[in-house]
C-alpha positions as CSV (number, residue, x, y, z in Angstrom):
1,M,3.3,-19.5,-32.8
2,T,4.1,-22.8,-31.0
3,D,5.3,-22.7,-27.4
4,F,8.6,-24.4,-26.7
5,Y,9.1,-26.3,-23.5
6,P,12.7,-27.7,-23.4
7,D,12.2,-29.7,-20.3
8,G,8.9,-31.1,-21.6
9,L,6.9,-29.7,-18.8
10,T,3.9,-28.0,-20.3
11,P,1.4,-26.0,-18.2
12,D,-1.0,-29.0,-18.2
13,A,1.8,-31.3,-17.0
14,I,2.8,-28.9,-14.2
15,N,-0.9,-28.6,-13.1
16,A,-1.2,-32.4,-13.0
17,L,2.0,-32.7,-10.9
18,L,0.7,-30.0,-8.5
19,A,-2.6,-31.7,-8.1
20,E,-0.9,-35.0,-7.4
21,V,1.3,-33.3,-4.7
22,W,-1.7,-31.6,-3.1
23,T,-3.5,-34.9,-3.0
24,D,-0.5,-36.6,-1.3
25,L,-0.1,-33.9,1.2
26,A,-3.9,-33.9,2.1
27,A,-3.6,-37.7,2.7
28,E,-0.9,-37.3,5.3
29,P,-1.9,-36.8,9.0
30,S,-1.0,-33.6,10.6
31,P,2.0,-33.7,13.0
32,E,1.3,-34.2,16.7
33,P,2.8,-31.8,19.1
34,T,5.7,-33.2,21.1
35,T,5.6,-33.6,24.9
36,A,8.1,-30.7,25.2
37,L,5.6,-28.4,23.6
38,L,2.7,-29.8,25.7
39,D,4.4,-29.4,29.1
40,G,6.0,-26.1,28.4
41,S,9.7,-27.2,28.7
42,A,10.4,-26.2,25.1
43,L,9.2,-22.7,25.8
44,A,11.2,-22.5,29.0
45,Q,14.4,-23.6,27.1
46,R,13.7,-21.0,24.4
47,E,13.4,-18.3,27.0
48,R,16.7,-19.4,28.7
49,R,18.5,-19.2,25.3
50,T,17.1,-15.7,24.7
51,V,18.3,-14.6,28.1
52,Q,21.7,-16.1,27.6
53,R,22.0,-14.3,24.3
54,R,21.0,-11.0,25.8
55,L,23.5,-11.4,28.7
56,G,26.3,-12.3,26.2
57,A,25.5,-9.1,24.2
58,T,25.8,-6.9,27.3
59,V,28.9,-4.7,27.3
60,R,30.3,-3.9,30.7
61,V,31.8,-0.5,31.1
62,L,34.6,-0.2,33.6
63,R,36.1,3.0,35.0
64,V,39.5,4.1,33.8
65,H,42.1,4.4,36.4
66,G,45.6,6.0,36.2
67,P,48.6,3.7,35.8
68,V,49.9,1.9,38.9
69,T,53.7,2.4,39.1
70,G,54.3,1.0,42.6
71,R,56.1,4.2,43.8
72,T,54.7,6.7,46.3
73,E,55.6,10.4,46.6
74,A,58.0,9.7,49.5
75,E,60.1,7.2,47.5
76,A,60.7,9.6,44.6
77,A,63.2,11.7,46.6
């Protein structure tokens, strides 16, 4: 039985492409950390965002009071 590859990519061709990509990736230098990561300001900013999200998610519960009508007991008569 003959394998059918409609896009023309046989397993050998795919392996050759993967090998080429791995070679290209290995040749690239690894990224250097930014100054924000080195001095800690990025971490501080991340922590501030986390605190702001938590504060925004806090639900305040207020006590329920009776309706204010503006009249007192003496005025009712």
